[in-house]
N, CA, C and O atoms as a printed pandas DataFrame, in Angstrom:
     atom_number atom_name residue_name chain_id  residue_number  x_coord  y_coord  z_coord
0              1         N          MET        A               1    3.310   22.991    7.576
1              2        CA          MET        A               1    2.242   21.676    7.241
2              3         C          MET        A               1    2.730   21.009    6.356
3              4         O          MET        A               1    3.485   21.307    5.431
4              5         N          GLN        A               2    2.047   19.622    6.819
5              6        CA          GLN        A               2    2.243   18.684    6.942
6              7         C          GLN        A               2    1.278   17.973    5.725
7              8         O          GLN        A               2    0.047   17.959    5.755
8              9         N          PRO        A               3    2.180   17.350    4.581
9             10        CA          PRO        A               3    1.180   17.057    3.290
10            11         C          PRO        A               3    0.579   16.121    3.494
11            12         O          PRO        A               3    1.291   15.237    3.971
12            13         N          PHE        A               4   -0.860   15.729    3.316
13            14        CA          PHE        A               4   -1.883   14.225    3.410
14            15         C          PHE        A               4   -1.253   13.540    3.022
15            16         O          PHE        A               4   -0.316   13.577    2.224
16            17         N          ALA        A               5   -1.953   12.472    3.838
17            18        CA          ALA        A               5   -1.657   10.989    3.015
18            19         C          ALA        A               5   -1.928   11.074    2.199
19            20         O          ALA        A               5   -2.661   12.041    1.989
20            21         N          ASP        A               6   -1.577   10.118    0.969
21            22        CA          ASP        A               6   -1.711    9.584   -0.228
22            23         C          ASP        A               6   -2.514    8.551    0.014
23            24         O          ASP        A               6   -2.201    7.942    1.037
24            25         N          GLU        A               7   -4.060    7.851   -0.947
25            26        CA          GLU        A               7   -5.131    6.830   -0.620
26            27         C          GLU        A               7   -5.001    6.577   -1.871
27            28         O          GLU        A               7   -5.336    7.309   -2.803
28            29         N          GLN        A               8   -4.324    5.132   -1.941
29            30        CA          GLN        A               8   -5.074    4.728   -3.418
30            31         C          GLN        A               8   -5.740    3.366   -3.547
31            32         O          GLN        A               8   -5.468    2.508   -2.707
32            33         N          SER        A               9   -6.453    3.145   -4.372
33            34        CA          SER        A               9   -7.572    2.264   -4.741
34            35         C          SER        A               9   -6.961    0.693   -5.093
35            36         O          SER        A               9   -7.137    0.550   -6.303
36            37         N          HIS        A              10   -6.559   -0.077   -4.741
37            38        CA          HIS        A              10   -5.759   -1.492   -5.668
38            39         C          HIS        A              10   -6.813   -2.597   -5.182
39            40         O          HIS        A              10   -7.682   -2.386   -4.335
40            41         N          GLN        A              11   -6.593   -3.853   -5.876
41            42        CA          GLN        A              11   -7.067   -4.885   -5.667
42            43         C          GLN        A              11   -6.142   -5.585   -4.856
43            44         O          GLN        A              11   -4.938   -5.685   -5.093
44            45         N          CYS        A              12   -7.083   -6.333   -3.358
45            46        CA          CYS        A              12   -6.428   -7.389   -2.926
46            47         C          CYS        A              12   -5.880   -8.732   -4.127
47            48         O          CYS        A              12   -6.586   -9.412   -4.871
48            49         N          PRO        A              13   -4.541   -8.750   -3.959
49            50        CA          PRO        A              13   -4.125   -9.825   -4.109
50            51         C          PRO        A              13   -4.756  -11.230   -3.956
51            52         O          PRO        A              13   -4.693  -11.839   -5.025
52            53         N          TYR        A              14   -5.241  -11.812   -3.139
53            54        CA          TYR        A              14   -6.144  -12.826   -2.870
54            55         C          TYR        A              14   -7.688  -12.785   -3.231
55            56         O          TYR        A              14   -8.147  -13.405   -4.190
56            57         N          CYS        A              15   -8.179  -12.277   -2.681
57            58        CA          CYS        A              15   -9.671  -12.060   -2.877
58            59         C          CYS        A              15   -9.963  -11.311   -4.342
59            60         O          CYS        A              15  -10.536  -11.967   -5.212
60            61         N          GLY        A              16   -9.635  -10.182   -4.559
61            62        CA          GLY        A              16   -9.845   -9.909   -6.047
62            63         C          GLY        A              16  -10.614   -8.011   -5.451
63            64         O          GLY        A              16  -10.677   -6.961   -6.091
64            65         N          GLU        A              17  -10.960   -8.274   -4.319
65            66        CA          GLU        A              17  -11.513   -7.242   -3.557
66            67         C          GLU        A              17  -11.444   -5.270   -3.872
67            68         O          GLU        A              17  -10.229   -5.112   -4.001
68            69         N          SER        A              18  -11.721   -4.662   -3.944
69            70        CA          SER        A              18  -10.822   -3.251   -4.284
70            71         C          SER        A              18  -11.052   -2.333   -2.712
71            72         O          SER        A              18  -12.074   -1.813   -2.264
72            73         N          VAL        A              19   -9.816   -2.394   -2.210
73            74        CA          VAL        A              19   -9.466   -1.955   -1.458
74            75         C          VAL        A              19   -8.763   -0.422   -1.087
75            76         O          VAL        A              19   -7.797   -0.107   -1.782
76            77         N          ASP        A              20   -9.109    0.321   -0.266
77            78        CA          ASP        A              20   -8.143    1.280   -0.335
78            79         C          ASP        A              20   -7.299    1.069    0.630
79            80         O          ASP        A              20   -7.481    0.539    1.726
80            81         N          VAL        A              21   -5.574    1.893   -0.239
81            82        CA          VAL        A              21   -4.306    1.702    1.057
82            83         C          VAL        A              21   -3.876    2.994    1.316
83            84         O          VAL        A              21   -4.192    3.828    0.468
84            85         N          THR        A              22   -3.379    3.287    2.058
85            86        CA          THR        A              22   -3.587    4.704    2.403
86            87         C          THR        A              22   -1.524    4.874    2.791
87            88         O          THR        A              22   -1.032    3.872    3.310
88            89         N          ALA        A              23   -0.725    5.864    2.564
89            90        CA          ALA        A              23    0.484    6.236    2.114
90            91         C          ALA        A              23    0.881    7.348    2.845
91            92         O          ALA        A              23    0.604    8.379    2.233
92            93         N          ASP        A              24    1.505    7.576    4.080
93            94        CA          ASP        A              24    2.450    8.809    3.929
94            95         C          ASP        A              24    3.383    9.025    3.156
95            96         O          ASP        A              24    4.388    8.352    2.925
96            97         N          PRO        A              25    2.808   10.636    2.470
97            98        CA          PRO        A              25    3.955   10.549    1.448
98            99         C          PRO        A              25    5.454   11.218    1.477
99           100         O          PRO        A              25    6.316   11.493    0.642
100          101         N          LEU        A              26    5.341   11.294    2.461
101          102        CA          LEU        A              26    7.083   11.518    3.535
102          103         C          LEU        A              26    7.347   10.517    4.337
103          104         O          LEU        A              26    6.495   10.041    5.087
104          105         N          GLY        A              27    8.649   10.062    4.254
105          106        CA          GLY        A              27    9.488    8.557    4.539
106          107         C          GLY        A              27   10.286    8.748    3.560
107          108         O          GLY        A              27   10.514    9.716    2.834
108          109         N          VAL        A              28   10.961    6.981    3.674
109          110        CA          VAL        A              28   12.013    6.787    2.923
110          111         C          VAL        A              28   11.579    6.475    1.426
111          112         O          VAL        A              28   10.441    6.221    1.030
112          113         N          SER        A              29   12.703    6.550    0.721
113          114        CA          SER        A              29   12.522    6.527   -0.694
114          115         C          SER        A              29   11.821    5.267   -1.015
115          116         O          SER        A              29   10.913    5.505   -1.812
116          117         N          LEU        A              30   11.911    3.761   -0.635
117          118        CA          LEU        A              30   11.214    2.675   -1.120
118          119         C          LEU        A              30   11.054    2.251    0.589
119          120         O          LEU        A              30   12.077    2.213    1.272
120          121         N          GLU        A              31    9.708    1.944    1.204
121          122        CA          GLU        A              31    9.035    0.934    2.363
122          123         C          GLU        A              31    8.405   -0.033    2.242
123          124         O          GLU        A              31    7.389    0.173    1.578
124          125         N          THR        A              32    8.571   -1.443    2.715
125          126        CA          THR        A              32    8.115   -2.124    2.425
126          127         C          THR        A              32    7.516   -3.138    3.435
127          128         O          THR        A              32    8.216   -4.092    3.775
128          129         N          TYR        A              33    6.148   -2.978    3.983
129          130        CA          TYR        A              33    5.553   -4.024    5.367
130          131         C          TYR        A              33    4.153   -4.733    4.926
131          132         O          TYR        A              33    3.666   -4.704    3.795
132          133         N          THR        A              34    3.723   -5.249    5.855
133          134        CA          THR        A              34    2.604   -6.507    5.671
134          135         C          THR        A              34    1.545   -5.689    6.573
135          136         O          THR        A              34    1.715   -5.149    7.666
136          137         N          GLU        A              35    0.339   -5.778    5.719
137          138        CA          GLU        A              35   -1.079   -5.567    5.789
138          139         C          GLU        A              35   -2.289   -6.075    6.093
139          140         O          GLU        A              35   -3.160   -5.255    5.804
140          141         N          ASP        A              36   -2.800   -7.242    6.630
141          142        CA          ASP        A              36   -4.234   -7.878    6.200
142          143         C          ASP        A              36   -5.029   -7.220    5.520
143          144         O          ASP        A              36   -4.979   -5.997    5.654
144          145         N          CYS        A              37   -5.883   -7.722    4.702
145          146        CA          CYS        A              37   -6.902   -7.126    3.768
146          147         C          CYS        A              37   -7.828   -7.459    4.905
147          148         O          CYS        A              37   -7.820   -8.482    5.589
148          149         N          PRO        A              38   -9.158   -5.729    5.045
149          150        CA          PRO        A              38   -9.820   -5.835    6.068
150          151         C          PRO        A              38  -11.279   -6.756    5.268
151          152         O          PRO        A              38  -12.313   -6.989    5.893
152          153         N          VAL        A              39  -11.039   -7.196    3.720
153          154        CA          VAL        A              39  -12.233   -7.745    3.680
154          155         C          VAL        A              39  -11.581   -9.419    4.206
155          156         O          VAL        A              39  -11.993   -9.871    5.275
156          157         N          CYS        A              40  -10.270  -10.472    3.118
157          158        CA          CYS        A              40  -10.351  -11.372    3.519
158          159         C          CYS        A              40   -9.328  -11.788    4.803
159          160         O          CYS        A              40   -9.070  -12.923    5.203
160          161         N          CYS        A              41   -8.943  -10.781    5.200
161          162        CA          CYS        A              41   -7.895  -11.036    6.816
162          163         C          CYS        A              41   -6.521  -11.261    6.084
163          164         O          CYS        A              41   -5.416  -10.991    6.553
164          165         N          ARG        A              42   -6.802  -11.832    4.790
165          166        CA          ARG        A              42   -4.748  -12.334    4.284
166          167         C          ARG        A              42   -3.886  -11.057    4.279
167          168         O          ARG        A              42   -4.257   -9.911    4.023
168          169         N          PRO        A              43   -2.602  -11.512    4.631
169          170        CA          PRO        A              43   -1.758  -10.683    4.772
170          171         C          PRO        A              43   -1.090  -10.529    2.836
171          172         O          PRO        A              43   -0.821  -11.318    1.930
172          173         N          TRP        A              44   -1.082   -8.454    3.115
173          174        CA          TRP        A              44   -0.755   -8.878    1.647
174          175         C          TRP        A              44    0.719   -8.091    2.120
175          176         O          TRP        A              44    0.953   -8.046    3.328
176          177         N          VAL        A              45    1.638   -7.515    1.220
177          178        CA          VAL        A              45    2.779   -7.100    1.427
178          179         C          VAL        A              45    2.637   -6.014    0.329
179          180         O          VAL        A              45    2.633   -6.177   -0.891
180          181         N          VAL        A              46    2.479   -4.457    1.300
181          182        CA          VAL        A              46    2.490   -3.580    0.395
182          183         C          VAL        A              46    3.898   -3.129    0.103
183          184         O          VAL        A              46    4.761   -3.237    0.975
184          185         N          HIS        A              47    4.191   -2.586   -1.185
185          186        CA          HIS        A              47    5.826   -2.056   -1.182
186          187         C          HIS        A              47    5.229    0.085   -1.762
187          188         O          HIS        A              47    4.447    0.592   -2.567
188          189         N          VAL        A              48    5.954    0.443   -0.999
189          190        CA          VAL        A              48    5.577    2.030   -1.466
190          191         C          VAL        A              48    6.937    2.908   -1.662
191          192         O          VAL        A              48    7.758    3.245   -0.809
192          193         N          SER        A              49    6.905    3.201   -3.244
193          194        CA          SER        A              49    8.103    4.482   -3.538
194          195         C          SER        A              49    7.615    5.951   -2.841
195          196         O          SER        A              49    6.585    6.466   -2.405
196          197         N          ARG        A              50    8.449    6.140   -2.951
197          198        CA          ARG        A              50    8.306    7.652   -2.855
198          199         C          ARG        A              50    8.969    8.720   -3.906
199          200         O          ARG        A              50   10.051    8.960   -3.371
200          201         N          GLU        A              51    8.923    9.304   -4.819
201          202        CA          GLU        A              51    9.740   10.335   -5.060
202          203         C          GLU        A              51    9.487   11.373   -5.680
203          204         O          GLU        A              51    8.908   11.508   -6.758
204          205         N          GLU        A              52   10.028   12.308   -4.834
205          206        CA          GLU        A              52    9.601   14.045   -5.150
206          207         C          GLU        A              52    7.952   13.979   -4.711
207          208         O          GLU        A              52    7.668   13.661   -3.556
208          209         N          ASP        A              53    7.231   14.194   -5.380
209          210        CA          ASP        A              53    5.898   14.362   -4.887
210          211         C          ASP        A              53    4.860   12.855   -5.261
211          212         O          ASP        A              53    3.651   12.747   -5.056
212          213         N          ASN        A              54    5.699   11.924   -5.794
213          214        CA          ASN        A              54    4.805   11.101   -6.094
214          215         C          ASN        A              54    4.852    9.837   -5.831
215          216         O          ASN        A              54    5.681    9.048   -6.284
216          217         N          VAL        A              55    3.753    9.536   -4.912
217          218        CA          VAL        A              55    3.971    8.077   -4.018
218          219         C          VAL        A              55    3.331    6.857   -4.851
219          220         O          VAL        A              55    2.185    6.882   -5.298
220          221         N          LEU        A              56    4.133    5.904   -4.981
221          222        CA          LEU        A              56    3.384    4.890   -5.982
222          223         C          LEU        A              56    3.259    3.312   -4.619
223          224         O          LEU        A              56    4.173    2.835   -3.947
224          225         N          ILE        A              57    1.964    2.955   -4.659
225          226        CA          ILE        A              57    1.969    1.649   -3.593
226          227         C          ILE        A              57    1.149    0.830   -4.688
227          228         O          ILE        A              57    0.195    1.208   -5.368
228          229         N          SER        A              58    1.918   -0.629   -4.655
229          230        CA          SER        A              58    2.100   -1.431   -4.619
230          231         C          SER        A              58    1.424   -3.138   -3.924
231          232         O          SER        A              58    2.395   -3.733   -3.457
232          233         N          LEU        A              59    0.468   -3.763   -3.803
233          234        CA          LEU        A              59    0.429   -4.957   -3.255
234          235         C          LEU        A              59    0.506   -6.657   -3.980
235          236         O          LEU        A              59   -0.106   -7.296   -4.836
236          237         N          GLY        A              60    1.560   -6.851   -3.112
237          238        CA          GLY        A              60    1.650   -8.551   -3.638
238          239         C          GLY        A              60    1.188   -9.418   -2.278
239          240         O          GLY        A              60    1.010   -8.992   -1.137
240          241         N          ARG        A              61    1.050  -10.872   -2.830
241          242        CA          ARG        A              61    1.151  -11.517   -1.525
242          243         C          ARG        A              61    2.354  -12.234   -1.314
243          244         O          ARG        A              61    3.424  -12.460   -1.880
244          245         N          GLU        A              62    1.504  -12.603    0.140
245          246        CA          GLU        A              62    2.802  -12.598    1.007
246          247         C          GLU        A              62    3.685  -14.119    0.566
247          248         O          GLU        A              62    4.904  -14.228    0.697
248          249         N          ASP        A              63    2.964  -14.994    0.141
249          250        CA          ASP        A              63    3.427  -16.368   -0.152
250          251         C          ASP        A              63    3.614  -16.308   -1.872
251          252         O          ASP        A              63    2.992  -17.156   -2.511
252          253         N          ASP        A              64    4.513  -15.257   -2.666
253          254        CA          ASP        A              64    5.491  -14.834   -3.412
254          255         C          ASP        A              64    6.879  -15.127   -3.047
255          256         O          ASP        A              64    7.801  -14.724   -3.756
């Protein structure tokens, strides 16, 4: 049985709106990808780190 995806609430680094970001608990230990904000459509850089059963998600600005 595959573990459920981890969903965390964060603030968009551009518009400040609260958004839910989902990451699969299985995968490489460090992952970075770009995703658009569902509110303002600006691109975030999503950083996902996985260590044992913990998934940490953080958002950054693409222009940083």
